[in-house]
PDB file of N, CA, C and O in Angstrom, chain B, residues numbered from 101:
ATOM      1  N   MET B 101     -42.699 -36.718  15.335  1.00  0.00           N
ATOM      2  CA  MET B 101     -41.815 -36.646  14.239  1.00  0.00           C
ATOM      3  C   MET B 101     -41.907 -35.295  13.555  1.00  0.00           C
ATOM      4  O   MET B 101     -40.910 -34.768  13.062  1.00  0.00           O
ATOM      5  N   ASP B 102     -43.111 -34.737  13.530  1.00  0.00           N
ATOM      6  CA  ASP B 102     -43.262 -33.366  12.904  1.00  0.00           C
ATOM      7  C   ASP B 102     -42.444 -32.353  13.674  1.00  0.00           C
ATOM      8  O   ASP B 102     -41.840 -31.466  13.071  1.00  0.00           O
ATOM      9  N   GLU B 103     -42.406 -32.462  14.989  1.00  0.00           N
ATOM     10  CA  GLU B 103     -41.605 -31.515  15.757  1.00  0.00           C
ATOM     11  C   GLU B 103     -40.129 -31.608  15.483  1.00  0.00           C
ATOM     12  O   GLU B 103     -39.431 -30.596  15.436  1.00  0.00           O
ATOM     13  N   ILE B 104     -39.642 -32.848  15.298  1.00  0.00           N
ATOM     14  CA  ILE B 104     -38.236 -33.059  14.943  1.00  0.00           C
ATOM     15  C   ILE B 104     -37.954 -32.483  13.570  1.00  0.00           C
ATOM     16  O   ILE B 104     -36.936 -31.816  13.384  1.00  0.00           O
ATOM     17  N   LYS B 105     -38.831 -32.723  12.601  1.00  0.00           N
ATOM     18  CA  LYS B 105     -38.639 -32.196  11.277  1.00  0.00           C
ATOM     19  C   LYS B 105     -38.570 -30.692  11.272  1.00  0.00           C
ATOM     20  O   LYS B 105     -37.699 -30.120  10.615  1.00  0.00           O
ATOM     21  N   ILE B 106     -39.472 -30.025  11.991  1.00  0.00           N
ATOM     22  CA  ILE B 106     -39.511 -28.565  12.085  1.00  0.00           C
ATOM     23  C   ILE B 106     -38.187 -28.061  12.715  1.00  0.00           C
ATOM     24  O   ILE B 106     -37.581 -27.107  12.227  1.00  0.00           O
ATOM     25  N   SER B 107     -37.764 -28.715  13.789  1.00  0.00           N
ATOM     26  CA  SER B 107     -36.535 -28.324  14.433  1.00  0.00           C
ATOM     27  C   SER B 107     -35.312 -28.455  13.524  1.00  0.00           C
ATOM     28  O   SER B 107     -34.449 -27.577  13.513  1.00  0.00           O
ATOM     29  N   CYS B 108     -35.238 -29.548  12.762  1.00  0.00           N
ATOM     30  CA  CYS B 108     -34.155 -29.746  11.824  1.00  0.00           C
ATOM     31  C   CYS B 108     -34.170 -28.673  10.735  1.00  0.00           C
ATOM     32  O   CYS B 108     -33.138 -28.087  10.408  1.00  0.00           O
ATOM     33  N   GLU B 109     -35.341 -28.430  10.187  1.00  0.00           N
ATOM     34  CA  GLU B 109     -35.409 -27.457   9.078  1.00  0.00           C
ATOM     35  C   GLU B 109     -35.113 -26.044   9.510  1.00  0.00           C
ATOM     36  O   GLU B 109     -34.664 -25.233   8.701  1.00  0.00           O
ATOM     37  N   LYS B 110     -35.358 -25.726  10.785  1.00  0.00           N
ATOM     38  CA  LYS B 110     -34.949 -24.431  11.288  1.00  0.00           C
ATOM     39  C   LYS B 110     -33.456 -24.264  11.305  1.00  0.00           C
ATOM     40  O   LYS B 110     -32.945 -23.145  11.254  1.00  0.00           O
ATOM     41  N   ARG B 111     -32.743 -25.391  11.377  1.00  0.00           N
ATOM     42  CA  ARG B 111     -31.294 -25.408  11.409  1.00  0.00           C
ATOM     43  C   ARG B 111     -30.683 -25.645   9.985  1.00  0.00           C
ATOM     44  O   ARG B 111     -29.470 -25.782   9.824  1.00  0.00           O
ATOM     45  N   GLY B 112     -31.552 -25.685   9.006  1.00  0.00           N
ATOM     46  CA  GLY B 112     -31.095 -25.820   7.642  1.00  0.00           C
ATOM     47  C   GLY B 112     -30.847 -27.269   7.200  1.00  0.00           C
ATOM     48  O   GLY B 112     -30.199 -27.513   6.182  1.00  0.00           O
ATOM     49  N   ILE B 113     -31.371 -28.225   7.976  1.00  0.00           N
ATOM     50  CA  ILE B 113     -31.225 -29.626   7.654  1.00  0.00           C
ATOM     51  C   ILE B 113     -32.457 -30.082   6.907  1.00  0.00           C
ATOM     52  O   ILE B 113     -33.580 -29.990   7.401  1.00  0.00           O
ATOM     53  N   ILE B 114     -32.217 -30.584   5.688  1.00  0.00           N
ATOM     54  CA  ILE B 114     -33.340 -31.057   4.858  1.00  0.00           C
ATOM     55  C   ILE B 114     -33.766 -32.391   5.393  1.00  0.00           C
ATOM     56  O   ILE B 114     -32.942 -33.293   5.541  1.00  0.00           O
ATOM     57  N   THR B 115     -35.055 -32.538   5.689  1.00  0.00           N
ATOM     58  CA  THR B 115     -35.607 -33.766   6.209  1.00  0.00           C
ATOM     59  C   THR B 115     -36.756 -34.255   5.388  1.00  0.00           C
ATOM     60  O   THR B 115     -37.429 -33.474   4.716  1.00  0.00           O
ATOM     61  N   GLU B 116     -36.987 -35.535   5.434  1.00  0.00           N
ATOM     62  CA  GLU B 116     -38.133 -36.107   4.754  1.00  0.00           C
ATOM     63  C   GLU B 116     -38.668 -37.240   5.649  1.00  0.00           C
ATOM     64  O   GLU B 116     -37.922 -38.148   6.017  1.00  0.00           O
ATOM     65  N   LEU B 117     -39.918 -37.180   5.984  1.00  0.00           N
ATOM     66  CA  LEU B 117     -40.544 -38.211   6.793  1.00  0.00           C
ATOM     67  C   LEU B 117     -41.484 -39.027   5.938  1.00  0.00           C
ATOM     68  O   LEU B 117     -42.295 -38.460   5.206  1.00  0.00           O
ATOM     69  N   GLU B 118     -41.396 -40.364   6.011  1.00  0.00           N
ATOM     70  CA  GLU B 118     -42.272 -41.175   5.260  1.00  0.00           C
ATOM     71  C   GLU B 118     -42.462 -42.491   6.004  1.00  0.00           C
ATOM     72  O   GLU B 118     -41.518 -43.018   6.592  1.00  0.00           O
ATOM     73  N   ILE B 119     -43.675 -43.017   5.979  1.00  0.00           N
ATOM     74  CA  ILE B 119     -43.973 -44.280   6.613  1.00  0.00           C
ATOM     75  C   ILE B 119     -43.833 -45.355   5.575  1.00  0.00           C
ATOM     76  O   ILE B 119     -44.424 -45.278   4.498  1.00  0.00           O
ATOM     77  N   LEU B 120     -43.024 -46.393   5.909  1.00  0.00           N
ATOM     78  CA  LEU B 120     -42.778 -47.490   4.958  1.00  0.00           C
ATOM     79  C   LEU B 120     -43.565 -48.721   5.409  1.00  0.00           C
ATOM     80  O   LEU B 120     -43.777 -48.942   6.602  1.00  0.00           O
ATOM     81  N   GLY B 121     -43.984 -49.502   4.446  1.00  0.00           N
ATOM     82  CA  GLY B 121     -44.634 -50.740   4.731  1.00  0.00           C
ATOM     83  C   GLY B 121     -44.498 -51.642   3.545  1.00  0.00           C
ATOM     84  O   GLY B 121     -44.243 -51.167   2.438  1.00  0.00           O
ATOM     85  N   GLY B 122     -44.659 -52.929   3.734  1.00  0.00           N
ATOM     86  CA  GLY B 122     -44.561 -53.840   2.602  1.00  0.00           C
ATOM     87  C   GLY B 122     -44.167 -55.206   3.054  1.00  0.00           C
ATOM     88  O   GLY B 122     -44.084 -55.472   4.253  1.00  0.00           O
ATOM     89  N   PRO B 123     -43.920 -56.090   2.096  1.00  0.00           N
ATOM     90  CA  PRO B 123     -43.643 -57.481   2.405  1.00  0.00           C
ATOM     91  C   PRO B 123     -42.192 -57.736   2.902  1.00  0.00           C
ATOM     92  O   PRO B 123     -41.924 -58.801   3.458  1.00  0.00           O
ATOM     93  N   LEU B 124     -41.278 -56.800   2.715  1.00  0.00           N
ATOM     94  CA  LEU B 124     -39.893 -56.967   3.118  1.00  0.00           C
ATOM     95  C   LEU B 124     -39.739 -56.818   4.606  1.00  0.00           C
ATOM     96  O   LEU B 124     -40.591 -56.237   5.278  1.00  0.00           O
ATOM     97  N   LEU B 125     -38.639 -57.349   5.123  1.00  0.00           N
ATOM     98  CA  LEU B 125     -38.272 -57.115   6.531  1.00  0.00           C
ATOM     99  C   LEU B 125     -38.037 -55.603   6.730  1.00  0.00           C
ATOM    100  O   LEU B 125     -37.733 -54.891   5.774  1.00  0.00           O
ATOM    101  N   VAL B 126     -38.176 -55.138   7.931  1.00  0.00           N
ATOM    102  CA  VAL B 126     -38.086 -53.723   8.238  1.00  0.00           C
ATOM    103  C   VAL B 126     -36.734 -53.163   7.792  1.00  0.00           C
ATOM    104  O   VAL B 126     -36.680 -52.171   7.066  1.00  0.00           O
ATOM    105  N   ALA B 127     -35.644 -53.800   8.228  1.00  0.00           N
ATOM    106  CA  ALA B 127     -34.325 -53.332   7.907  1.00  0.00           C
ATOM    107  C   ALA B 127     -34.129 -53.262   6.379  1.00  0.00           C
ATOM    108  O   ALA B 127     -33.621 -52.272   5.853  1.00  0.00           O
ATOM    109  N   SER B 128     -34.538 -54.319   5.690  1.00  0.00           N
ATOM    110  CA  SER B 128     -34.405 -54.366   4.230  1.00  0.00           C
ATOM    111  C   SER B 128     -35.199 -53.242   3.555  1.00  0.00           C
ATOM    112  O   SER B 128     -34.729 -52.629   2.597  1.00  0.00           O
ATOM    113  N   SER B 129     -36.383 -52.984   4.055  1.00  0.00           N
ATOM    114  CA  SER B 129     -37.219 -51.926   3.497  1.00  0.00           C
ATOM    115  C   SER B 129     -36.532 -50.573   3.667  1.00  0.00           C
ATOM    116  O   SER B 129     -36.511 -49.772   2.732  1.00  0.00           O
ATOM    117  N   ILE B 130     -35.980 -50.314   4.827  1.00  0.00           N
ATOM    118  CA  ILE B 130     -35.331 -49.024   5.085  1.00  0.00           C
ATOM    119  C   ILE B 130     -34.080 -48.834   4.253  1.00  0.00           C
ATOM    120  O   ILE B 130     -33.865 -47.760   3.692  1.00  0.00           O
ATOM    121  N   VAL B 131     -33.245 -49.868   4.168  1.00  0.00           N
ATOM    122  CA  VAL B 131     -32.019 -49.826   3.380  1.00  0.00           C
ATOM    123  C   VAL B 131     -32.362 -49.601   1.897  1.00  0.00           C
ATOM    124  O   VAL B 131     -31.761 -48.755   1.235  1.00  0.00           O
ATOM    125  N   SER B 132     -33.321 -50.359   1.396  1.00  0.00           N
ATOM    126  CA  SER B 132     -33.709 -50.245  -0.007  1.00  0.00           C
ATOM    127  C   SER B 132     -34.260 -48.835  -0.310  1.00  0.00           C
ATOM    128  O   SER B 132     -33.909 -48.229  -1.322  1.00  0.00           O
ATOM    129  N   TYR B 133     -35.102 -48.339   0.559  1.00  0.00           N
ATOM    130  CA  TYR B 133     -35.667 -46.970   0.384  1.00  0.00           C
ATOM    131  C   TYR B 133     -34.532 -45.980   0.339  1.00  0.00           C
ATOM    132  O   TYR B 133     -34.519 -45.114  -0.536  1.00  0.00           O
ATOM    133  N   CYS B 134     -33.589 -46.068   1.234  1.00  0.00           N
ATOM    134  CA  CYS B 134     -32.512 -45.083   1.282  1.00  0.00           C
ATOM    135  C   CYS B 134     -31.576 -45.157   0.048  1.00  0.00           C
ATOM    136  O   CYS B 134     -31.114 -44.140  -0.471  1.00  0.00           O
ATOM    137  N   GLU B 135     -31.324 -46.391  -0.389  1.00  0.00           N
ATOM    138  CA  GLU B 135     -30.492 -46.549  -1.615  1.00  0.00           C
ATOM    139  C   GLU B 135     -31.184 -45.947  -2.827  1.00  0.00           C
ATOM    140  O   GLU B 135     -30.526 -45.304  -3.645  1.00  0.00           O
ATOM    141  N   ASN B 136     -32.461 -46.129  -2.963  1.00  0.00           N
ATOM    142  CA  ASN B 136     -33.221 -45.590  -4.118  1.00  0.00           C
ATOM    143  C   ASN B 136     -33.310 -44.082  -4.115  1.00  0.00           C
ATOM    144  O   ASN B 136     -33.550 -43.482  -5.163  1.00  0.00           O
ATOM    145  N   ARG B 137     -33.124 -43.450  -2.972  1.00  0.00           N
ATOM    146  CA  ARG B 137     -33.261 -41.992  -2.871  1.00  0.00           C
ATOM    147  C   ARG B 137     -31.952 -41.278  -2.559  1.00  0.00           C
ATOM    148  O   ARG B 137     -31.953 -40.088  -2.245  1.00  0.00           O
ATOM    149  N   SER B 138     -30.822 -42.007  -2.646  1.00  0.00           N
ATOM    150  CA  SER B 138     -29.494 -41.422  -2.412  1.00  0.00           C
ATOM    151  C   SER B 138     -29.432 -40.654  -1.096  1.00  0.00           C
ATOM    152  O   SER B 138     -28.982 -39.509  -1.036  1.00  0.00           O
ATOM    153  N   VAL B 139     -29.896 -41.318  -0.055  1.00  0.00           N
ATOM    154  CA  VAL B 139     -29.880 -40.721   1.291  1.00  0.00           C
ATOM    155  C   VAL B 139     -28.411 -40.589   1.771  1.00  0.00           C
ATOM    156  O   VAL B 139     -27.591 -41.476   1.536  1.00  0.00           O
ATOM    157  N   ASP B 140     -28.105 -39.473   2.442  1.00  0.00           N
ATOM    158  CA  ASP B 140     -26.747 -39.226   2.923  1.00  0.00           C
ATOM    159  C   ASP B 140     -26.429 -39.926   4.241  1.00  0.00           C
ATOM    160  O   ASP B 140     -25.308 -40.390   4.451  1.00  0.00           O
ATOM    161  N   ILE B 141     -27.428 -39.998   5.133  1.00  0.00           N
ATOM    162  CA  ILE B 141     -27.229 -40.652   6.444  1.00  0.00           C
ATOM    163  C   ILE B 141     -28.584 -41.192   6.906  1.00  0.00           C
ATOM    164  O   ILE B 141     -29.643 -40.631   6.624  1.00  0.00           O
ATOM    165  N   ILE B 142     -28.495 -42.306   7.627  1.00  0.00           N
ATOM    166  CA  ILE B 142     -29.700 -42.883   8.208  1.00  0.00           C
ATOM    167  C   ILE B 142     -29.561 -42.740   9.725  1.00  0.00           C
ATOM    168  O   ILE B 142     -28.533 -43.094  10.303  1.00  0.00           O
ATOM    169  N   VAL B 143     -30.598 -42.224  10.350  1.00  0.00           N
ATOM    170  CA  VAL B 143     -30.635 -42.097  11.822  1.00  0.00           C
ATOM    171  C   VAL B 143     -31.706 -43.059  12.262  1.00  0.00           C
ATOM    172  O   VAL B 143     -32.855 -42.990  11.825  1.00  0.00           O
ATOM    173  N   VAL B 144     -31.296 -43.979  13.158  1.00  0.00           N
ATOM    174  CA  VAL B 144     -32.235 -45.014  13.621  1.00  0.00           C
ATOM    175  C   VAL B 144     -32.120 -45.139  15.149  1.00  0.00           C
ATOM    176  O   VAL B 144     -31.021 -45.098  15.703  1.00  0.00           O
ATOM    177  N   GLY B 145     -33.240 -45.288  15.801  1.00  0.00           N
ATOM    178  CA  GLY B 145     -33.237 -45.476  17.248  1.00  0.00           C
ATOM    179  C   GLY B 145     -33.270 -46.954  17.562  1.00  0.00           C
ATOM    180  O   GLY B 145     -33.680 -47.769  16.736  1.00  0.00           O
ATOM    181  N   THR B 146     -32.837 -47.289  18.756  1.00  0.00           N
ATOM    182  CA  THR B 146     -32.844 -48.692  19.207  1.00  0.00           C
ATOM    183  C   THR B 146     -33.088 -48.768  20.693  1.00  0.00           C
ATOM    184  O   THR B 146     -32.706 -47.875  21.450  1.00  0.00           O
ATOM    185  N   ARG B 147     -33.723 -49.836  21.098  1.00  0.00           N
ATOM    186  CA  ARG B 147     -33.895 -50.127  22.497  1.00  0.00           C
ATOM    187  C   ARG B 147     -33.007 -51.311  22.890  1.00  0.00           C
ATOM    188  O   ARG B 147     -32.747 -51.523  24.074  1.00  0.00           O
ATOM    189  N   GLY B 148     -32.556 -52.059  21.933  1.00  0.00           N
ATOM    190  CA  GLY B 148     -31.597 -53.141  22.202  1.00  0.00           C
ATOM    191  C   GLY B 148     -32.184 -54.266  23.037  1.00  0.00           C
ATOM    192  O   GLY B 148     -31.483 -54.812  23.889  1.00  0.00           O
ATOM    193  N   LYS B 149     -33.450 -54.637  22.827  1.00  0.00           N
ATOM    194  CA  LYS B 149     -34.051 -55.661  23.642  1.00  0.00           C
ATOM    195  C   LYS B 149     -34.314 -56.982  22.895  1.00  0.00           C
ATOM    196  O   LYS B 149     -35.346 -57.621  23.097  1.00  0.00           O
ATOM    197  N   SER B 150     -33.385 -57.371  22.049  1.00  0.00           N
ATOM    198  CA  SER B 150     -33.568 -58.539  21.199  1.00  0.00           C
ATOM    199  C   SER B 150     -32.726 -59.729  21.670  1.00  0.00           C
ATOM    200  O   SER B 150     -32.497 -60.656  20.893  1.00  0.00           O
ATOM    201  N   GLY B 151     -32.277 -59.724  22.881  1.00  0.00           N
ATOM    202  CA  GLY B 151     -31.497 -60.867  23.353  1.00  0.00           C
ATOM    203  C   GLY B 151     -30.027 -60.530  23.542  1.00  0.00           C
ATOM    204  O   GLY B 151     -29.594 -59.414  23.255  1.00  0.00           O
ATOM    205  N   PHE B 152     -29.256 -61.513  24.034  1.00  0.00           N
ATOM    206  CA  PHE B 152     -27.852 -61.269  24.388  1.00  0.00           C
ATOM    207  C   PHE B 152     -27.009 -60.907  23.163  1.00  0.00           C
ATOM    208  O   PHE B 152     -26.164 -60.018  23.260  1.00  0.00           O
ATOM    209  N   LYS B 153     -27.207 -61.564  22.010  1.00  0.00           N
ATOM    210  CA  LYS B 153     -26.417 -61.293  20.810  1.00  0.00           C
ATOM    211  C   LYS B 153     -26.603 -59.836  20.339  1.00  0.00           C
ATOM    212  O   LYS B 153     -25.688 -59.229  19.783  1.00  0.00           O
ATOM    213  N   LYS B 154     -27.748 -59.323  20.565  1.00  0.00           N
ATOM    214  CA  LYS B 154     -28.073 -57.990  20.080  1.00  0.00           C
ATOM    215  C   LYS B 154     -28.100 -57.032  21.268  1.00  0.00           C
ATOM    216  O   LYS B 154     -28.920 -56.115  21.309  1.00  0.00           O
ATOM    217  N   LEU B 155     -27.217 -57.239  22.221  1.00  0.00           N
ATOM    218  CA  LEU B 155     -27.234 -56.472  23.494  1.00  0.00           C
ATOM    219  C   LEU B 155     -27.157 -54.951  23.215  1.00  0.00           C
ATOM    220  O   LEU B 155     -27.884 -54.176  23.837  1.00  0.00           O
ATOM    221  N   LEU B 156     -26.300 -54.533  22.305  1.00  0.00           N
ATOM    222  CA  LEU B 156     -26.086 -53.113  22.077  1.00  0.00           C
ATOM    223  C   LEU B 156     -27.057 -52.554  21.026  1.00  0.00           C
ATOM    224  O   LEU B 156     -27.511 -51.416  21.143  1.00  0.00           O
ATOM    225  N   LEU B 157     -27.371 -53.352  20.008  1.00  0.00           N
ATOM    226  CA  LEU B 157     -28.249 -52.888  18.955  1.00  0.00           C
ATOM    227  C   LEU B 157     -29.418 -53.871  18.833  1.00  0.00           C
ATOM    228  O   LEU B 157     -29.252 -55.075  19.029  1.00  0.00           O
ATOM    229  N   GLY B 158     -30.592 -53.343  18.510  1.00  0.00           N
ATOM    230  CA  GLY B 158     -31.710 -54.211  18.193  1.00  0.00           C
ATOM    231  C   GLY B 158     -31.519 -54.855  16.845  1.00  0.00           C
ATOM    232  O   GLY B 158     -30.599 -54.493  16.111  1.00  0.00           O
ATOM    233  N   SER B 159     -32.371 -55.807  16.502  1.00  0.00           N
ATOM    234  CA  SER B 159     -32.192 -56.524  15.252  1.00  0.00           C
ATOM    235  C   SER B 159     -32.394 -55.607  14.024  1.00  0.00           C
ATOM    236  O   SER B 159     -31.681 -55.753  13.031  1.00  0.00           O
ATOM    237  N   VAL B 160     -33.329 -54.693  14.081  1.00  0.00           N
ATOM    238  CA  VAL B 160     -33.547 -53.789  12.954  1.00  0.00           C
ATOM    239  C   VAL B 160     -32.363 -52.859  12.780  1.00  0.00           C
ATOM    240  O   VAL B 160     -31.856 -52.717  11.667  1.00  0.00           O
ATOM    241  N   ALA B 161     -31.909 -52.219  13.852  1.00  0.00           N
ATOM    242  CA  ALA B 161     -30.752 -51.327  13.776  1.00  0.00           C
ATOM    243  C   ALA B 161     -29.508 -52.083  13.319  1.00  0.00           C
ATOM    244  O   ALA B 161     -28.725 -51.573  12.518  1.00  0.00           O
ATOM    245  N   SER B 162     -29.331 -53.290  13.826  1.00  0.00           N
ATOM    246  CA  SER B 162     -28.186 -54.100  13.425  1.00  0.00           C
ATOM    247  C   SER B 162     -28.239 -54.409  11.913  1.00  0.00           C
ATOM    248  O   SER B 162     -27.217 -54.338  11.230  1.00  0.00           O
ATOM    249  N   GLY B 163     -29.421 -54.748  11.403  1.00  0.00           N
ATOM    250  CA  GLY B 163     -29.562 -54.999   9.988  1.00  0.00           C
ATOM    251  C   GLY B 163     -29.268 -53.786   9.137  1.00  0.00           C
ATOM    252  O   GLY B 163     -28.619 -53.892   8.096  1.00  0.00           O
ATOM    253  N   ILE B 164     -29.741 -52.636   9.574  1.00  0.00           N
ATOM    254  CA  ILE B 164     -29.497 -51.391   8.836  1.00  0.00           C
ATOM    255  C   ILE B 164     -27.989 -51.056   8.850  1.00  0.00           C
ATOM    256  O   ILE B 164     -27.430 -50.704   7.811  1.00  0.00           O
ATOM    257  N   VAL B 165     -27.342 -51.162   9.996  1.00  0.00           N
ATOM    258  CA  VAL B 165     -25.911 -50.906  10.080  1.00  0.00           C
ATOM    259  C   VAL B 165     -25.133 -51.865   9.161  1.00  0.00           C
ATOM    260  O   VAL B 165     -24.162 -51.458   8.524  1.00  0.00           O
ATOM    261  N   THR B 166     -25.547 -53.098   9.097  1.00  0.00           N
ATOM    262  CA  THR B 166     -24.831 -54.102   8.332  1.00  0.00           C
ATOM    263  C   THR B 166     -24.940 -53.847   6.810  1.00  0.00           C
ATOM    264  O   THR B 166     -23.953 -53.983   6.087  1.00  0.00           O
ATOM    265  N   TYR B 167     -26.135 -53.480   6.335  1.00  0.00           N
ATOM    266  CA  TYR B 167     -26.391 -53.435   4.924  1.00  0.00           C
ATOM    267  C   TYR B 167     -26.486 -52.059   4.304  1.00  0.00           C
ATOM    268  O   TYR B 167     -26.557 -51.963   3.079  1.00  0.00           O
ATOM    269  N   ALA B 168     -26.492 -50.977   5.086  1.00  0.00           N
ATOM    270  CA  ALA B 168     -26.664 -49.641   4.518  1.00  0.00           C
ATOM    271  C   ALA B 168     -25.489 -49.218   3.663  1.00  0.00           C
ATOM    272  O   ALA B 168     -24.339 -49.570   3.927  1.00  0.00           O
ATOM    273  N   HIS B 169     -25.802 -48.465   2.647  1.00  0.00           N
ATOM    274  CA  HIS B 169     -24.760 -47.954   1.714  1.00  0.00           C
ATOM    275  C   HIS B 169     -24.150 -46.628   2.190  1.00  0.00           C
ATOM    276  O   HIS B 169     -23.182 -46.135   1.610  1.00  0.00           O
ATOM    277  N   CYS B 170     -24.734 -46.060   3.256  1.00  0.00           N
ATOM    278  CA  CYS B 170     -24.313 -44.762   3.757  1.00  0.00           C
ATOM    279  C   CYS B 170     -24.085 -44.866   5.249  1.00  0.00           C
ATOM    280  O   CYS B 170     -24.409 -45.890   5.850  1.00  0.00           O
ATOM    281  N   PRO B 171     -23.519 -43.800   5.878  1.00  0.00           N
ATOM    282  CA  PRO B 171     -23.355 -43.842   7.324  1.00  0.00           C
ATOM    283  C   PRO B 171     -24.705 -43.995   8.088  1.00  0.00           C
ATOM    284  O   PRO B 171     -25.750 -43.509   7.655  1.00  0.00           O
ATOM    285  N   VAL B 172     -24.621 -44.676   9.212  1.00  0.00           N
ATOM    286  CA  VAL B 172     -25.804 -44.878  10.057  1.00  0.00           C
ATOM    287  C   VAL B 172     -25.500 -44.322  11.470  1.00  0.00           C
ATOM    288  O   VAL B 172     -24.489 -44.672  12.078  1.00  0.00           O
ATOM    289  N   LEU B 173     -26.368 -43.477  11.960  1.00  0.00           N
ATOM    290  CA  LEU B 173     -26.262 -42.971  13.319  1.00  0.00           C
ATOM    291  C   LEU B 173     -27.316 -43.686  14.151  1.00  0.00           C
ATOM    292  O   LEU B 173     -28.514 -43.534  13.914  1.00  0.00           O
ATOM    293  N   VAL B 174     -26.862 -44.468  15.130  1.00  0.00           N
ATOM    294  CA  VAL B 174     -27.773 -45.215  15.994  1.00  0.00           C
ATOM    295  C   VAL B 174     -27.912 -44.466  17.297  1.00  0.00           C
ATOM    296  O   VAL B 174     -26.921 -44.176  17.968  1.00  0.00           O
ATOM    297  N   VAL B 175     -29.145 -44.152  17.655  1.00  0.00           N
ATOM    298  CA  VAL B 175     -29.418 -43.400  18.906  1.00  0.00           C
ATOM    299  C   VAL B 175     -30.144 -44.334  19.870  1.00  0.00           C
ATOM    300  O   VAL B 175     -31.136 -44.977  19.530  1.00  0.00           O
ATOM    301  N   LYS B 176     -29.616 -44.379  21.061  1.00  0.00           N
ATOM    302  CA  LYS B 176     -30.267 -45.244  22.101  1.00  0.00           C
ATOM    303  C   LYS B 176     -30.956 -44.360  23.106  1.00  0.00           C
ATOM    304  O   LYS B 176     -31.561 -44.858  24.055  1.00  0.00           O
TER     305      LYS B 176
END
């Protein structure tokens, strides 16, 4: 993650890396964090291995896409 941050900042992209934890579900924690900090875009990776219903998106990515207040870029 540090390499990605350095690469982004060389291109003038402001980045912030933080590890989240707590009692909430992962997607809820990420969405809440981003809302509280006025994040412009959420970039989330997915492997999409959560069953047939989530064939294209994993459950965390799907939750973020559903509830995020800002654009979400999903990278597979």
